C-alpha positions as CSV (number, residue, x, y, z in Angstrom):
1,M,11.6,-23.6,-20.8
2,M,8.9,-21.1,-19.5
3,T,6.2,-19.7,-21.6
4,A,5.1,-16.4,-21.0
5,L,1.4,-15.6,-20.3
6,L,0.1,-13.6,-23.0
7,M,-2.9,-11.3,-22.5
8,S,-4.9,-9.2,-24.9
9,P,-4.7,-5.5,-24.4
10,E,-8.2,-5.4,-23.2
11,T,-7.6,-8.1,-20.7
12,N,-4.3,-6.4,-19.5
13,Q,-6.2,-3.0,-19.3
14,Q,-9.0,-5.0,-17.1
15,M,-6.2,-6.2,-14.9
16,H,-4.9,-2.9,-14.5
17,V,-8.2,-1.1,-13.5
18,A,-9.1,-3.7,-11.0
19,E,-5.6,-3.7,-9.5
20,R,-5.6,0.1,-9.1
21,M,-9.1,0.0,-7.5
22,A,-8.1,-2.9,-5.4
23,D,-5.1,-0.8,-3.7
24,A,-7.6,2.1,-3.4
25,I,-10.0,-0.1,-1.5
26,V,-7.2,-1.3,0.8
27,E,-5.8,1.9,1.7
28,R,-9.3,3.3,2.3
29,L,-10.1,0.2,4.6
30,Q,-6.9,0.9,6.6
31,Q,-7.5,4.8,6.9
32,K,-11.4,4.7,7.4
33,G,-12.5,1.0,7.9
34,E,-14.9,1.3,4.9
35,C,-14.9,2.0,1.2
36,G,-17.8,2.9,-1.0
37,V,-18.5,4.2,-4.4
38,A,-18.3,7.9,-3.3
39,H,-14.7,7.4,-2.3
40,L,-13.9,5.4,-5.5
41,R,-15.6,8.2,-7.7
42,S,-13.5,10.9,-5.8
43,L,-10.5,9.0,-7.2
44,G,-11.6,9.0,-10.9
45,F,-13.4,5.7,-11.0
46,S,-16.2,5.8,-13.3
47,L,-19.5,4.3,-12.3
48,D,-18.9,1.9,-15.3
49,D,-15.3,1.0,-14.0
50,I,-17.1,0.4,-10.3
51,A,-19.7,-1.7,-11.7
52,R,-17.5,-3.7,-14.1
53,Y,-14.8,-4.1,-11.8
54,W,-15.8,-3.9,-8.1
55,P,-16.2,-7.7,-7.6
56,Q,-12.7,-8.5,-9.0
57,A,-11.2,-5.6,-6.9
58,C,-12.8,-6.8,-3.9
59,K,-11.4,-10.2,-4.2
60,L,-7.9,-8.7,-5.0
61,A,-8.1,-6.3,-1.9
62,E,-9.2,-9.0,0.3
63,A,-5.9,-10.9,-0.8
64,K,-3.7,-7.7,-0.4
65,R,-5.2,-6.4,2.9
66,P,-2.7,-6.9,5.8
67,R,-3.9,-9.2,8.5
68,P,-2.8,-8.8,12.3
69,R,-0.5,-11.9,13.5
70,Q,-2.5,-14.4,15.5
71,W,-0.2,-16.6,17.5
């Protein structure tokens, strides 16, 4: 029997912000090759969000970022 992973509402909110930020980072990297604070601010992330979630979002973005195939 599987047990569902229960997260507090705060943890769920943190994951949601980090996940959205990671998606924004990946999209920007694909478009422009870089992503900075100004771009994230233009998407509605607050400075507090960026300071709090940047490390987690970068790790998620690294995992999500498409890689070219190497044979």
